[in-house]
Phi, psi and omega in degrees: 000162178208147172282129183289337182227147177246015173215188182065232181302325173298314183294327186286337192248027170296145185292344172282349179241263189264136179304121170200202187279181176110155184295145183296142178087359180257112180262126181289341181212072196279353183165182183299154184293156176312141183086353168261266175264358185275183182274121180297138179090347176257129185292158180301164186306311183297322181290325178293319182295314182300313181299316183296314180295310185295341182269358177281155189267346173267150173285139181221137169225161180214154185231146170284189184292330176275006174088012175276136185290127175244338177227148178199112180275178184292324178300317178296330180283330175302311185292314192251348172084356179272130173287174179294319175302325182281335189263307189300129179099352181280153176273093181071188181269358195291129170082359172229314183258348181210146184292143182307329181291335180262351188310304189299313181298312184295316181300313179301320186283320177297302190295342178294341176295342185287335182259341188269148174285150173076191178263153173239142183247121176229164169241135175229160171260100182261165185255126175279166181295333183280000181101342184284157182258152170218135175280123176238153171253125183248149164245121181236158183204149184281163177238131180250141179288189182291332181278357178087002182270149180306132177241346184164197181222130162252158186216123176249139186211155178212164184292135183303315186296329176296318180288323180295315183295326181288321180294316180296323179297314179293316178297317176305305188295330183285321177299305179309315182275005180236298198243010189288151179266023161227165181282140176233118180229125169263124179244148182281186179284357172257014178063034185246137182298127171251334175221137179225122176280179187289320177301314186284336177293316177297322181294319180276358172077027181210170173295161184283336180267323187287340175282346187284143179078354180275151171291137181304336182292339170283345181257324188247118183279309177237141172105348183298330181302305182303315187287322178295317182300317174302314180293322177295320177298321172296320177302321186276311193247349185102178194277146175292161184286335182223164179296157179238149180253120179245129170265125189231158166240128188258150170253115185235168175301333176267005176121190179279138175232136176264122187228155174242124183251117165285108193251139165235153187224149177225131171282129176262132179227144186289131175278003186264001183229147184295319177268132180297122180248117192295137173253350182143204182224138172269118179254119178241125177214161179231139173286109175249027187293312180306316180298317178294316181295317179301312183292326176298313182296322176298323178297313191289323184289320181296317179299317181289325175297314174303312175304318180292320180296317173294323177293322178297314174300321179288316178299325178299338182270351187268126181292319187271116183301322174304319178298311175306318185296310179289343174284323177297318185287330176297318177296318185294332186289331188300110179074007184244313176212171176267330185219153173215145189232135174240113173246126184252152181291122170231092187073237183257024183213175177247142174236141183280125183250326182205153182193163174269166179295145180284324191268341185212163173291151183179173180284163177278117183231144173311149181289135186295136177083008186093179183291144174236145176306137170267114188275069171284129174291154176303137180095356178307143178309313179298324179289321182299321186296311178302312181300318188276343188059038182207198189257142177236130173246144180207149175215161174287144189251352183264189174277192191301318179297313178296323173299318185291319176293329175294319185289310184296326180293330178266011175066033174250171174308147189292342187267359180288132171233344181223129185231152174220125181245119184243129188288152180249110188237126182211131174059038174081005184237147175272112177272336185169203174218146177250132187237116170265146179224146181235150173284172184291340178281001178244158182293159174290169182290140174235181184308309178302325177299325182297316184295320178291320173300320183291324177301310182293317176303324181296313180293322179296311179307320174295317179296316173301312182296326175295318179297317177294321188288320175294328183284337177282347185283000000 
């Protein structure tokens, strides 16, 4: 706000001289001009007061003890359209800034603040210079002179809708940072959390205060690079047009957790500067891990069902039952495993009958030169599958070098790190075992993978049984 005049009425009503209007502690004529007894380079009291009032963001006016307008700043002029020259010196608002019918009530309510302690809040309908009406919310307080007696009233006011917008913005920010059903994190330009709401603190696995100021890399084990890249982009370019889904791995007291966060970002800039100065980024997110996993599982099931359908159609066109079995496995491998081995029972041992190449991706083909014995040591997963008449899952537990030794020891390709052995059963007989293998860069086999492998094994077992039956004729 600002005083619209630095002389005349404004100068005459400083509380240090004649009891008049103006904010407490501001003297309209505090002393000699700068360059005499004042401080060189500092404006005289009236000019400083005018500059301070004109620079304020709220509309301000002041009245002396008789109700005469003594101060009127630029924001008041913007809201009502009346200039300082037109407002200062008038007796109250009657007939120009308020309807005559309401003038007495408005005057009485405003001037009552002169004798009342603290501030008073009122809402009035004032008149603009163009004749329009505007509802304003006022905060008024009394001004006392140097002798401590009531000397007038100053009144700060703003349009009600602007005040309500401000209150809504404050209420929204408080609700977001307290009770929102999604995470809200404010990070500074150094990408360190400065405010964390309750949802976000639970998602990040820490307290609302313990998370503040810590680098994101201390909270997120994997995926922090993508998160920080998104925050840097928002600071440099602005908010993205759509939410982003980020997969992260968190370090918690219970161990590592893999989560998916659907995230939105907002660049925060200071409203108090002409050029936008970045204050940081508002990061809003929601944990959608369960929905994403369900979606992925549905996609995987849909794809596998399609593969089995295509495999059945292809196998039905094969004259050789073993060719039908290997065709089934070629379709089953897509997106499921890197290698597959077919070991059939021959007496008291297993013999390798078909397999994919050990050194490179390729189709499942019968072993060249006929079946060869599988030199499995006792306790081998394939032997366990035959003995239990069920499925066995296993994985290497060491690093890359250990995984290679683990695979070699079990007579599998060196890149194998995860295995699933499914028994081949047909007409109540165990015909052999089917081994699916995955490399170390893929996830271990899980329970849904077991069901799929058993379905494939049942179809392959039927083809193998037919091949053995026709070979014996």
